[in-house]
C-alpha positions as CSV (number, residue, x, y, z in Angstrom):
1,M,38.1,-93.1,69.8
2,T,37.3,-92.7,66.1
3,E,39.6,-91.8,63.4
4,N,38.0,-88.3,63.3
5,D,38.9,-87.5,67.1
6,S,42.1,-85.9,66.6
7,I,40.5,-83.4,63.8
8,R,39.5,-80.0,65.1
9,I,37.3,-77.7,63.1
10,S,37.4,-74.2,63.9
11,P,36.1,-70.8,62.5
12,L,38.8,-69.2,60.7
13,S,38.2,-65.9,62.6
14,Q,39.1,-67.8,65.6
15,R,42.4,-69.2,64.4
16,P,43.8,-66.1,62.3
17,S,47.3,-67.7,62.4
18,L,45.9,-70.5,60.0
19,V,44.9,-67.8,57.3
20,P,47.9,-68.1,55.4
21,R,47.9,-71.9,55.7
22,V,44.6,-72.9,54.3
23,Y,45.9,-73.6,51.0
24,E,48.7,-75.9,52.1
25,I,46.4,-78.9,51.7
26,N,46.8,-81.4,48.8
27,D,43.3,-81.1,47.4
28,S,41.9,-82.9,44.2
29,W,40.8,-79.8,42.2
30,P,41.3,-79.9,38.4
31,V,44.4,-78.2,37.0
32,F,42.3,-75.8,35.0
33,T,40.1,-74.5,37.8
34,P,42.4,-71.8,39.0
35,H,42.6,-70.5,35.5
36,D,39.0,-69.0,36.0
37,P,39.7,-65.3,36.2
38,V,37.5,-64.9,39.1
39,A,38.9,-67.4,41.1
40,G,42.5,-66.3,40.2
41,A,41.7,-62.8,41.4
42,L,39.6,-63.2,44.3
43,L,39.4,-66.7,46.0
44,G,43.0,-66.3,47.6
45,R,41.5,-63.3,49.3
46,V,38.4,-64.8,51.0
47,P,40.1,-66.3,54.2
48,E,41.6,-63.0,55.3
49,E,38.6,-60.9,54.2
50,F,35.8,-63.2,55.5
51,P,37.1,-65.3,58.1
52,Q,34.0,-65.3,60.1
53,Y,32.4,-67.2,57.1
54,C,35.1,-69.8,56.9
55,V,36.3,-72.8,58.5
56,V,39.6,-74.7,58.8
57,A,40.1,-78.2,59.8
58,T,43.3,-79.4,61.5
59,D,45.1,-82.7,62.6
60,G,47.6,-81.6,65.2
61,D,49.7,-78.9,63.5
62,R,48.5,-80.1,60.0
63,V,45.9,-78.1,58.2
64,V,43.6,-81.0,56.4
65,G,40.6,-79.0,55.3
66,R,39.1,-75.6,54.5
67,G,35.6,-74.5,54.1
68,L,35.1,-71.1,52.2
69,A,32.2,-69.0,52.3
70,V,31.3,-65.3,51.6
71,P,28.3,-63.0,52.3
72,F,26.5,-61.1,49.6
73,D,23.5,-59.0,48.7
74,A,21.2,-61.3,47.0
75,E,18.2,-58.7,46.8
76,G,19.4,-55.5,45.4
77,D,19.6,-54.2,41.7
78,G,17.6,-57.0,40.3
79,R,20.0,-59.7,41.6
80,E,18.8,-63.0,41.8
81,E,19.4,-65.4,45.1
82,M,20.8,-68.1,43.0
83,P,22.1,-66.7,39.9
84,D,22.8,-68.6,36.6
85,Q,26.4,-67.7,36.7
86,G,26.6,-69.3,40.2
87,W,30.1,-69.6,41.9
88,D,31.6,-66.8,39.6
89,R,28.9,-64.4,40.2
90,M,28.4,-65.1,44.0
91,L,32.2,-64.3,44.6
92,V,32.1,-61.3,42.5
93,W,29.2,-60.0,44.5
94,A,30.7,-60.6,47.8
95,F,33.7,-58.5,46.8
96,H,31.6,-55.6,45.1
97,D,29.4,-55.4,48.2
98,R,32.1,-55.4,50.8
99,Q,33.8,-52.4,48.9
100,Y,30.4,-50.4,48.6
101,E,29.3,-51.5,52.0
102,R,26.2,-53.1,50.8
103,V,24.3,-55.1,53.7
104,P,24.6,-58.7,53.1
105,T,21.4,-60.7,52.8
106,A,22.8,-64.4,52.1
107,A,25.7,-66.5,52.7
108,G,27.1,-68.8,50.0
109,A,29.4,-71.6,50.2
110,L,32.5,-71.6,47.9
111,E,34.0,-74.8,48.6
112,I,35.0,-77.5,50.8
113,S,38.1,-79.3,50.1
114,L,40.0,-81.8,52.1
115,D,43.4,-83.3,52.0
116,V,43.3,-86.3,49.7
117,D,44.6,-88.2,52.6
118,Y,41.5,-87.5,54.7
119,L,39.1,-88.3,52.2
120,G,36.5,-91.1,53.0
121,R,36.2,-90.3,56.8
122,G,32.9,-88.3,56.9
123,L,34.8,-85.1,57.5
124,S,32.8,-83.4,54.8
125,Y,29.8,-83.6,57.0
126,R,31.4,-81.8,59.6
127,M,32.8,-79.1,57.5
128,L,29.3,-78.5,55.9
129,A,27.8,-78.2,59.3
130,A,30.6,-75.9,60.7
131,L,29.9,-73.7,57.5
132,R,26.4,-73.7,58.5
133,Q,27.0,-72.6,61.7
134,A,29.3,-70.0,60.7
135,A,26.4,-68.4,58.7
136,A,24.1,-68.7,61.7
137,R,26.6,-66.8,63.8
138,Q,26.5,-63.8,61.1
139,G,22.8,-63.9,61.5
140,H,21.9,-65.9,58.2
141,D,19.0,-68.2,58.3
142,A,20.2,-70.3,55.1
143,L,23.5,-71.4,53.5
144,L,23.6,-71.4,49.7
145,A,25.9,-73.5,47.8
146,P,26.7,-74.0,44.2
147,V,27.5,-77.5,44.3
148,R,30.2,-79.1,42.0
149,P,28.9,-82.9,41.8
150,T,32.0,-85.0,42.2
151,A,31.3,-87.8,39.8
152,K,29.9,-85.8,37.0
153,H,33.2,-85.5,35.4
154,L,32.8,-89.2,34.4
155,E,29.8,-88.2,32.2
156,P,30.8,-85.0,30.7
157,H,28.2,-84.9,27.9
158,V,25.1,-86.0,30.0
159,P,23.2,-82.6,30.8
160,M,23.2,-81.6,34.3
161,A,19.3,-82.0,34.6
162,A,19.5,-85.5,33.4
163,Y,22.3,-86.3,35.6
164,L,20.6,-85.0,38.8
165,R,17.5,-87.2,38.0
166,R,19.6,-90.3,38.8
167,C,18.8,-91.5,42.3
168,R,19.7,-94.6,44.4
169,A,17.3,-97.4,45.5
170,D,16.9,-95.4,48.9
171,G,15.8,-92.1,46.8
172,L,19.0,-90.2,47.4
173,P,21.1,-88.7,44.6
174,A,23.3,-90.9,43.0
175,D,26.1,-88.4,42.9
176,P,28.3,-88.6,46.1
177,W,28.9,-85.0,46.7
178,V,25.3,-84.1,46.1
179,R,24.1,-86.9,48.3
180,V,26.3,-85.5,51.2
181,H,24.5,-82.2,50.9
182,V,20.9,-83.8,50.7
183,R,21.7,-86.0,53.5
184,A,22.6,-83.0,55.6
185,G,19.1,-81.6,55.2
186,G,20.0,-79.6,51.7
187,T,17.3,-79.1,49.1
188,I,18.2,-79.1,45.5
189,E,16.7,-75.7,44.0
190,K,18.1,-75.2,40.6
191,I,20.9,-75.7,38.0
192,A,23.4,-73.0,37.8
193,P,24.3,-73.6,34.0
194,A,27.2,-71.0,33.9
195,S,28.7,-71.3,37.3
196,M,32.3,-71.2,36.4
197,T,34.0,-69.9,33.2
198,V,37.7,-70.6,32.1
199,S,38.7,-69.6,28.9
200,G,42.2,-69.5,27.1
201,S,44.4,-69.7,23.9
202,L,44.8,-73.1,22.5
203,A,48.3,-73.2,23.8
204,Q,47.2,-72.3,27.4
205,W,44.8,-75.3,27.4
206,R,47.6,-77.6,26.0
207,Q,49.8,-76.3,29.0
208,W,47.2,-76.9,31.4
209,T,46.2,-80.4,30.4
210,G,48.6,-81.9,28.1
211,L,45.9,-82.3,25.3
212,P,46.6,-81.3,21.7
213,F,43.6,-79.0,21.4
214,D,44.1,-79.5,17.6
215,R,40.4,-80.0,16.2
216,D,37.3,-77.8,16.2
217,G,34.5,-78.9,18.5
218,Y,34.0,-80.4,22.0
219,V,37.1,-81.8,23.9
220,D,36.8,-84.1,27.0
221,V,39.3,-82.7,29.5
222,P,39.9,-84.8,32.7
223,G,37.9,-83.2,35.9
224,A,35.5,-81.3,33.6
225,L,31.9,-81.6,34.1
226,A,31.2,-80.7,30.6
227,P,33.2,-80.7,27.5
228,V,35.4,-77.8,26.7
229,H,34.8,-76.0,23.4
230,C,37.9,-75.6,20.9
231,D,37.7,-73.1,18.1
232,T,41.0,-73.5,16.1
233,A,40.2,-70.7,13.6
234,H,40.1,-68.1,16.5
235,D,42.8,-70.0,18.5
236,H,41.0,-70.4,21.9
237,A,39.0,-72.8,24.1
238,V,36.2,-72.2,26.4
239,Y,34.9,-74.1,29.3
240,V,31.4,-73.2,31.0
241,E,30.8,-75.5,34.0
242,P,27.5,-76.1,35.4
243,N,26.9,-76.5,39.1
244,V,23.6,-77.3,41.4
245,W,22.3,-74.7,43.7
246,I,21.2,-76.3,47.3
247,R,19.9,-74.5,50.1
248,H,20.7,-75.5,53.7
249,G,19.1,-74.1,56.8
250,A,21.7,-72.0,58.9
251,E,20.7,-73.2,62.3
252,P,23.6,-74.0,64.6
253,T,24.4,-77.7,64.6
254,S,27.0,-79.7,66.3
255,V,30.2,-80.3,64.5
């Protein structure tokens, strides 16, 4: 037996009782990301409204991982398949298209989050494969993902393009999470330079991060992939996060 034998990954549509529980896990997202207004307004609705695109990992009765994805129309009204506003734009399109009954032409992965107790077990590969399967079952031939490189926060001042050029001796990307995607067959397509935006007053940023935010200019915030811009005269700070668009084939694979 392996340490993953007890872990079951299922389409959320097949386990509707777990929809309210997918956010029970102790994940490692930075404290400021829930304050992205797009995430705050829409992300919590994804499991209930798009369960056929989402997956859940359980270990017995414990929820240990979630994979969230959405369908959207990538072809109408001058839209780009992989917009520069990445994560935010894709999520907004998904709900807009659902409301106005637009036929989806693409499937996009929003996140794969694992409980911190289950990191380092290879579970992320299985979750990614399960999301690809979910997209294939809905008739898509690809799964698009605005990926958040997990080690980029250690070098927030390095431009994303330069960061992505870094490879190991075996030619694979240096970043661990981008490497998972490439090993799984994904191809790096482009950078999403403004994938997520979090803005707030300086008082809000102080509350979120515990940092003083008392000087004009760039502030390094733990977990941020790029510096946060602070403007004391106008009493606000803005974080614009770059992501990396990666394309996966959505053909069924074993999980």
